[in-house]
N, C-alpha and C positions, 0 to 999 in steps of 0.2 A: 611868371609862372607857378601854379596856384598848385600847394601840394595836397594830395589825397590823405585825409587822416585814415590811417588804420585801424580796423575794428581791431577791440583785445581781442587776445586770444583766449578762448579756453580754458580755464585752470586743468588741470588733470583731476583733481576732484569731481568738476561740474560734468568731464568725460564720464566718470567712474559712475558717478549717479544716474545719467541717464542709459549709460549700458544696463545697470540694475534694471532703472527702469523696463527697459525695453524688453528685459530677462522675465520678468516679471508680467509685462504686457498682458499677455495670456489669461492671467490669472486677479486681475487688478481688481475685482469686487467681489472675489474669496472672503468666508467670514474665515481670517487666519485665526482667532481666539479658537474657533472647532477644532481647526486642526491639531492645534498647538495641546489642548485638553486631551482629545482623544488620543492623539501621540502620549504623551505625560502620562496616562493611562496604561498605555501599552507597555512601556519602558518599567514601570512600579509595578502591573502584572508579572512583567517577566522578573524582576528582583521577589517578590511572593513565590512565585512558582521554584525558583531556584530555592529559595527559604525550606520549601516543603518537602524538595528531595532531595537535601544539601547530604545526608547519610546514605540516599542508596543511589550514588553514580547515576544517575540520569540526566540526559540532556532535553527535558521538556522543553524549560526555560528559554533554551537557544530557538529552537523550533517556534515559539510563541513570538520571539521578536524577529526573526526571519519572516513569520507571518504577515508579523503587522509592518513591516519595512515591504514586502509584495505587497499587500494591502493600499501602504500607503502611495506606491506608486500608480497603482489601479486608479484611485482616488485622484493621485493627481492632473491622472492621463485624462479621466471622468470628467473632472470639474471642467478643463479647457474646451470639451465636446459640449453641442447644444442638446438639452436633455428632451426637446421639442424632436425629435426624431424618434426617442424610443416610442411617441404616441401612435407611429404609422407602424411598428412592427411589436405592436401589443399583442394581438393574439401568435404571430410566432413564438414571441414570450412565453405567453400562454399553454402554447401546445408544448413547445422543448420541457417548461415544468413538468406537466403531465407525463410526458415521454420518459425523465428523467426519474418519477417519484416510479412512473411502472418498470422501470429497467432493475432499479434495487430490489425490487422484489423479484424479477427472473433470475439475476445475474448478482444481485448483493453478497456482501457480508453479514455473518450473524456474530453477535454476541449479546451476553445477557439478556437471552431471549427476543431479542427484535434483531430485524436485519435491515439495516439505515444507510450502510454505506458500501461504496463502491471502489474497487481499487483500481486507479488511473497512476501508472507506473512508479507501483511500489507505496502508494500514498491515497491512503483512504479518505475517500470524498464524501460529504453528508449529505445528497441533493435537497433532504429538506429544508436543510438553511438556506440553501439559495432561492427554495421554493417560497420564501418568505419576499424576495425580492419580486418575483415573478408576479406575483397578486398584488403586492403593491400597485405596481405598473398595471398590471391589468384591471385593476378598479377605479385607478386614476381615469385611466382612457376613458371606461364607462361614466364617469361620472363630473366627469370638466366639462360637459355640456348639458347633459340630463340629471340634475340633482337628483337626491336622495327625499325632496320635497313630495314626491308623487310613488306610494306605493308600489306602482308595479317596477319602477327603477330600483326599488329597494329588494324586493324579489329577485331581480334579477342578479343585484350585484350578490345577495344572498346564495342562488343556484351558481355563479361562477364560482364562486369561495367553496362551496359542498366538495366540488369535486377532488381539486388538491389535498384538503381537509379529509377526505375518509380516502383517498389513498396513503396518507401519512397515519391516520388514525389506527388501522388497521395493519401496518410493519411490524408490532404498533409502538407507535409514537405520542404518549398523551400528552407530553408535555408540549411539544411542539404542535398539535393541534389547538390547543388553548391559547396558543400565540398567534392563531388565523384568526381566533375566535374577535383577539384585542384589537388584530390590526384592521377586520371590518367594520366592527364595531362603533372605533376611532374615526375613521374616514367619513361613513355613514353619517355620525355625528356632525363633521365639518362639512358634510357635502346636504346641509340642512334638514336633515330627518329629525321626523317628531321625538323626543327623546321619547313619550310613552312608549311607541312602536320599539325602540331598545328596550323600555324596562320589559315588554313584553317578549321579545324575541331572546332575556337572561332568562326570564322569569320559569319556565318549565325547568333549568337546571335546578334553581333553588326550590320549586315543589319536591325533585327528585329528594333533592339534600334532606327534604321536613320529611316526605312521606315514609323515607327509609329508617328513621332515628324511632326507635321502639317507644312510644308513649305511652303512658298508664290507660289511656283511655283510647285508646286506637280500636278502631273496629275493622274484624276483619271479614270477608264474604265471602264462599266458596271456595275456603280453606286458604287461596291464594292471594287472593283481593284486598290489602291492606288500607285503609283510611286511617290516618294521623289527624288530630285535631287541629294541629297547628298548618300541615297540608291542605284542609278544607278552607281554613282563613286565608291563607296566602289565596287560593284561586280565586275566593270570592273577591278578596282586595283586586286580583289581577280582572276580573270579570266589571269590577266599575272602572279601573285604567281603560278598558278597552271599548266601555261604552262610552265615555269622554274622548279618544283618540281617532277612533279607529271611524272611517266612514259609513260602514252599513252599519246603521242604528233604527235601522225601520225594524219594529219588533224583537227589537234589544238584540239584534243578532248580531253584534258586533259584542256586546259583551257576555253572552251567553257561549258565543266562539271560544273567548278567552279565557272564560270558566273552565270547558272542555277542552282547552290544550293544555291544560297546567292539570288538571287531573290526569289526561292521558300523560303527561309529560312525569308526573309523580308514578304512575304505574310502571310506565318505559323505563324508569332511571333503577326500578328495583328489579326490573329483568336483565339492564346491562350489567347491574350489581352482582346477581344473583349470575347469569351467562357469558358473558363477553367479556367482562375485565379480568386480565390474568392476576393471579394471587399476589405477586409482587408488586402490582399497579394498586391492591385494595391497599396492602399494610403499608404504600407510602400515604397512600391518603388519609389513612387514618391513624397512624403511629405519629402525629403531629399532636393531635390533641389530647392525649395521655402517652408518652415514650416511657412513662417509667414502667409500665404496664409487660413491654420485651423489653428492656432494656440492652439484653445479649444480642437481641434481633431486630425488629425493626426500628425499635425507637434507639437505635446506638447510635446512628450517626447525628440525630439530634441533641442528643443528650452529649456526647462530645463536642460537637460542633458548638453547641451552650455554652459548655463548661469552658471554651478555651474562647469565646469571648468575653465572658466574663470574668476571665483571666489576668487579662489584660488589664484590666482597670482606667485608671484617667490616661496614663502616659502608655503601656504596655510594657513589656519586657525587654524588650531591645530589638533589634535586626538579628535573627539566627541565632537567638535566645531563650527564644517561647518554648519553654518542656514539652507540650503536649503537640505541638509542632513539629518539632527537630527529633523527636520518640515517635512520631507517626500515628498517634494516637486517633485524628480524624480523618477519616476512611475519603477514599477521592478529593483531600484537600486541594489537589490543583488543581482540579474543575469547578464543581458544582461549591464545591465551600473553600473557597479562597478568601471570602472574607473573614472566614472565623482566623484563619491565617492571619490579616491583619487586623483585625481586634485582640489578639493575644500579643500579637510583638511591638504593636503601636497604639494600641488602648483606644479609649473614647476616642479620643483627639483623633486619632489616623483615620477611626471608622467614618467622623463626621467629615473631616477633609475630602476622603473620599466620596460620600453621601454629596457635602458640594460641590465637586468636582461637574457628577454626574446629573445634580440639579442645572448648572451651568449649560453644558450640553442641551440637556433640555430645553432649557431656556430659548438657546440658538437657535435650535430644532424651529420652536414656535415663530422666532420672529420671523424667522427666514420663512415660513408657510405664509405668516401676513403680510410679507413684503412681497411676494411670488407676483409675476405681470400678469399670471392668468391660475384661471381652476386647476389646469393638471398640473404643475409645479407646485400649487398649493396641495393638491391631495397627495402627492407621493412624499413630501415633506410630513403631513401630518401621520400620513401610514409608518413611517418611519418611528416618529416621535413615539405614536401607542405601542410599537414593536418592544420599543428600548423600554419604557415606562414601565411596561407588563413585565419583560424582563427583568425590569432591577427589583422591583415592589416583590416578586416570586422568590427572586434569588436572595436578597436580604433576609426576608423573613423568613424563608426556610433555615436559614444559618443562624436567627438568633430565635426559632422555634415557636415563630406565629402563623407558617403556612408547610402546607405537606411538601414532603421530599421528591419536587419535581422533575430534578434531572435538566432546570434551565442554566445556561450559565450565564455570570455577569459580565455582561458588555465591556472588552476590551481588555478584562483583567483576569478570566477563566481561563484555563490553555481549552484548546480546541480551534485548530488550523481552519475548517471549513466556517468556523462561527468570525474567527477575526477577518477571513476573507469578504467573507457578507456583510460585515458591519462595517469597513472600510468601503467596499461599494456601493452602501446605502449613503455613507458620507459623501461620497465622489459626486453621487446623483443628487443630493440637496446640496452641496458646493456649486454644480453646473448650474443649479436653479438661483443659488445667490449670484453666481458672477454673470447671468444673462438677463439680469432684473435691466429695466429703461436706464435708470439711473442710479446713481450710488445713494442708499439710503443712509441716512444719519442716525445712528442708535446705538 
């Protein structure tokens, strides 16, 4: 009689391993480093918010961590859902985005001269933050089949962006409207737009700045029309760019059009500066150039933040030991100026570690964009990357006195529940793009 050899029993270790694998199977291709780094920044941001409010008895740090926890749950849920489903809903997403921005103008709550929040169940929600996600999804849906190598597609993308941009601008929320600009430029570049076209899109803003500066040899026509020499030179240079890159080259129409656009942009910039922008917006834009000119007014934020960062020197004063942070010398330090608290209490080394973490996050977003299985996913990842990079550059720049005080939070570090949820929703969509690639990429 033959005896059957019994198969060896699986060890309890193997069973646990298989059980863990099955549990994580819906997220088997997600970028776990991206998840860990964003969560780490969120926790560290909560600690720094706690430090800025240690002697005020506030619990914003707790709300920060709670919003991050809810955001992480949303991100993990989104990561296991197929991002391609967003493609068929992009017009509904766009409609809801604009509807929320209109609603905030009608029933929104006002604060510091701006109407940006809607109170939902006792919690203030900022629709303009979530509008960034809507714009990214809509632009990715438009550009994934018809690239930006054609000017008609470029103008269509700009027109689609112009509606939510205008609704945000008139709240007024100049900072968020600038983020929209960064998103659309980054996505157009990734969608094969000619770099010369992108320069021409930005050039009227630069012309407006150059025309508004009082130069020794400025020409004034009709008592109002001001022509600065650098503005004229810039307009001529943009005329040459237009002549080289735009298709309408017969009779030099492209060059003349680019020149006229910049001249018009310069004069329009003067009009907007004099008649549209609020006084506090003007002060924010100009104060970083010479904050000492109004040290107790518009320059106070920048001076105090810059001093706090410098006081940290190499290693910092230590957690909960920064004099300027603990004595609340830096206004709004738990939101826009959280980086100054890092600089004072953790010094140059702490600032560099935060910047390194943010750079790795940006690199992972870029890698996901490069390894996406389709243009739609790739464009979404680039849109998120453009938004994050712009916010980092502007926020850190204003903390060290190199950029205007624009009211842009530092991602995952600054207090702001709407911004936190928006950031994690974006990470969830990008992780879905990584999770549903054709095969796992080794990098």
